[in-house]
C-alpha positions as CSV (number, residue, x, y, z in Angstrom):
1,X,-62.8,-29.6,1.7
2,X,-60.6,-26.6,2.0
3,X,-57.9,-26.2,-0.5
4,X,-54.7,-25.5,1.4
5,X,-51.9,-24.1,-0.8
6,X,-48.6,-25.9,-0.4
7,X,-46.0,-23.3,0.1
8,X,-43.2,-25.2,1.8
9,X,-40.0,-24.7,-0.1
10,X,-38.9,-28.4,-0.4
11,X,-42.1,-29.3,-2.2
12,X,-43.0,-26.3,-4.2
13,X,-39.9,-24.3,-5.3
14,X,-40.6,-20.7,-5.9
15,X,-38.4,-17.8,-7.0
16,X,-38.0,-16.7,-3.4
17,X,-37.1,-20.2,-2.3
18,X,-34.6,-20.6,-5.2
19,X,-32.9,-17.3,-4.1
20,X,-32.8,-18.6,-0.5
21,X,-31.1,-21.8,-1.6
22,X,-28.5,-20.0,-3.7
23,X,-27.8,-17.6,-0.8
24,X,-27.4,-20.5,1.6
25,X,-25.1,-22.3,-0.8
26,X,-23.1,-19.1,-1.4
27,X,-22.7,-18.5,2.3
28,X,-21.7,-22.1,2.9
29,X,-19.1,-21.9,0.2
30,X,-17.8,-18.6,1.6
31,X,-17.4,-20.1,5.1
32,X,-15.7,-23.2,3.9
33,X,-13.2,-21.4,1.7
34,X,-12.4,-18.6,4.2
35,X,-11.9,-21.2,7.0
36,X,-9.4,-23.1,4.9
37,X,-6.0,-21.5,4.5
38,X,-5.0,-23.9,1.8
39,X,-8.3,-23.3,0.0
40,X,-7.7,-19.5,0.0
41,X,-4.1,-19.9,-1.2
42,X,-5.0,-22.2,-4.0
43,X,-7.9,-20.0,-5.1
44,X,-5.8,-16.9,-4.9
45,X,-3.0,-18.4,-7.0
46,X,-5.4,-19.9,-9.6
47,X,-7.3,-16.6,-10.0
48,X,-4.1,-14.7,-10.6
49,X,-2.8,-17.1,-13.2
50,X,-6.2,-17.0,-15.1
51,X,-6.3,-13.3,-15.0
52,X,-2.7,-12.9,-16.0
53,X,-3.5,-14.8,-19.2
54,X,-6.7,-12.9,-19.7
55,X,-4.9,-9.6,-19.5
56,X,-2.0,-10.6,-21.7
57,X,-4.0,-12.4,-24.4
58,X,-7.3,-10.5,-24.2
59,X,-6.1,-6.9,-24.2
60,X,-7.7,-4.0,-22.4
61,X,-11.4,-5.0,-22.6
62,X,-10.9,-8.6,-21.3
63,X,-8.4,-7.4,-18.8
64,X,-10.9,-5.0,-17.3
65,X,-13.6,-7.6,-17.0
66,X,-11.2,-10.3,-15.6
67,X,-9.7,-8.0,-13.0
68,X,-13.1,-6.8,-11.8
69,X,-14.2,-10.4,-11.5
70,X,-11.0,-11.3,-9.6
71,X,-11.5,-8.4,-7.2
72,X,-15.1,-9.4,-6.6
73,X,-14.2,-13.1,-5.9
74,X,-11.2,-12.0,-3.8
75,X,-13.3,-9.8,-1.6
76,X,-15.9,-12.5,-1.2
77,X,-13.9,-15.7,-0.7
78,X,-10.2,-14.8,0.0
79,X,-9.9,-11.5,1.8
80,X,-10.1,-11.6,5.6
81,X,-9.6,-7.9,6.4
82,X,-11.2,-5.1,4.3
83,X,-8.1,-2.9,5.1
84,X,-6.4,-5.0,2.4
85,X,-8.2,-3.0,-0.2
86,X,-6.1,0.1,0.7
87,X,-2.9,-2.0,0.4
88,X,-4.0,-3.4,-3.0
89,X,-4.7,0.1,-4.3
90,X,-1.3,1.4,-2.9
91,X,0.7,-1.5,-4.4
92,X,-1.0,-1.0,-7.8
93,X,-0.1,2.7,-7.8
94,X,3.5,2.0,-6.9
95,X,3.7,-0.7,-9.6
96,X,2.1,1.5,-12.3
97,X,4.4,4.4,-11.4
98,X,7.4,2.0,-11.8
99,X,6.2,0.8,-15.2
100,X,5.7,4.4,-16.3
101,X,9.3,5.0,-15.6
102,X,10.4,1.9,-17.5
103,X,8.4,3.1,-20.5
104,X,9.7,6.6,-20.1
105,X,13.3,5.4,-20.0
106,X,12.7,3.2,-23.1
107,X,13.2,-0.2,-21.4
108,X,9.7,-1.1,-22.6
109,X,8.4,0.2,-25.9
110,X,4.8,0.0,-27.2
111,X,4.4,-0.9,-30.8
112,X,1.8,1.9,-31.2
113,X,4.4,4.4,-29.9
114,X,2.3,5.5,-26.9
115,X,4.4,6.6,-23.9
116,X,2.3,5.2,-21.1
117,X,1.9,1.5,-20.2
118,X,-1.1,-0.2,-21.8
119,X,-4.3,-0.5,-19.7
120,X,-4.0,-4.3,-19.5
121,X,-0.6,-4.0,-17.9
122,X,-1.8,-1.4,-15.4
123,X,-4.8,-3.5,-14.5
124,X,-2.5,-6.5,-14.0
125,X,-1.0,-4.7,-11.0
126,X,-4.3,-4.9,-9.2
127,X,-4.4,-8.6,-9.7
128,X,-0.8,-9.0,-8.6
129,X,-1.4,-7.0,-5.5
130,X,-4.0,-9.5,-4.3
131,X,-1.4,-12.2,-4.1
132,X,0.9,-10.5,-1.6
133,X,-1.2,-11.3,1.5
134,X,-1.9,-14.8,0.3
135,X,0.1,-16.7,-2.4
136,X,3.3,-14.8,-1.8
137,X,2.9,-14.1,1.9
138,X,5.2,-16.9,3.1
139,X,8.0,-15.4,1.1
140,X,8.0,-12.6,3.6
141,X,9.7,-15.0,6.1
142,X,12.7,-15.5,3.8
143,X,13.8,-12.2,2.3
144,X,16.7,-13.7,0.3
145,X,14.2,-16.1,-1.3
146,X,11.8,-13.2,-2.0
147,X,14.6,-11.3,-3.7
148,X,15.6,-14.4,-5.8
149,X,12.0,-15.0,-6.8
150,X,11.6,-11.4,-7.7
151,X,14.8,-11.3,-9.7
152,X,13.8,-14.3,-11.8
153,X,10.0,-14.3,-12.0
154,X,9.6,-10.5,-12.4
155,X,11.5,-10.1,-15.6
156,X,10.3,-13.4,-17.0
157,X,6.7,-12.4,-16.4
158,X,7.3,-9.2,-18.4
159,X,9.1,-11.1,-21.2
160,X,6.3,-13.7,-21.5
161,X,3.6,-11.0,-21.4
162,X,5.3,-9.0,-24.1
163,X,5.8,-12.1,-26.3
164,X,2.2,-13.2,-26.0
165,X,0.6,-9.8,-26.3
166,X,2.7,-8.5,-29.1
167,X,2.0,-4.8,-28.2
168,X,5.0,-4.3,-26.0
169,X,8.7,-4.8,-26.8
170,X,11.9,-4.8,-24.8
171,X,14.8,-2.4,-25.6
172,X,17.9,-4.0,-27.0
173,X,20.2,-5.6,-26.0
174,X,17.7,-7.8,-24.2
175,X,20.1,-9.0,-21.6
176,X,20.6,-5.5,-20.3
177,X,16.9,-4.8,-20.0
178,X,16.4,-8.2,-18.3
179,X,19.3,-7.4,-15.9
180,X,17.8,-4.0,-15.0
181,X,14.4,-5.6,-14.3
182,X,16.0,-8.3,-12.2
183,X,17.7,-5.8,-9.9
184,X,14.5,-3.8,-9.7
185,X,12.3,-6.8,-8.8
186,X,14.9,-8.2,-6.4
187,X,14.3,-5.1,-4.3
188,X,10.6,-4.5,-5.1
189,X,9.1,-7.8,-4.1
190,X,10.8,-8.1,-0.7
191,X,10.0,-4.4,-0.2
192,X,6.3,-4.9,-0.9
193,X,6.1,-7.9,1.4
194,X,7.9,-5.9,4.2
195,X,5.6,-2.9,3.6
196,X,2.5,-5.1,3.8
197,X,3.8,-7.0,6.9
198,X,4.7,-3.7,8.7
199,X,1.2,-2.3,8.1
200,X,-0.4,-5.5,9.2
201,X,-1.8,-6.6,5.9
202,X,0.5,-9.5,5.2
């Protein structure tokens, strides 16, 4: 009696079959998330919050790993247009340039006396840029609200990050540094949203 090898995937899993199952599940997950606006928004916001804490608490090494992972997941599950990569890179460059000015003017000071922003703070700009088309996109419809959110959340994010990381300090008096950042972010956040909307990426 001939010995017929059973090769059907459901009855005899193989490495090739396992890879096919994983691929199918990954594609199904990608389709479901990308077709759900709420799913993309929640995932985008959650990823940014996780990476923010990883950057602030973990330092440069953890920040690099976390941001790379975020960008990979963002491109796979959240992003709808690959042109967004250019916008993310441009926003990060603008943000890093702004932070360099703040450090240069002495509003921020590193405890190790280095003049440039720490790597984790620069990488954080890449993570923040991924939110402008998704988590923060609706703010673009209300510029006054975007300015208010920027004026409050921007300085508070820096203040919390400096307190948790311990490697960055604010110039004194604190209220003056906070006020300067509030004005900066009240202009920056609406400006970034407008820039993204004008270029079709928000």
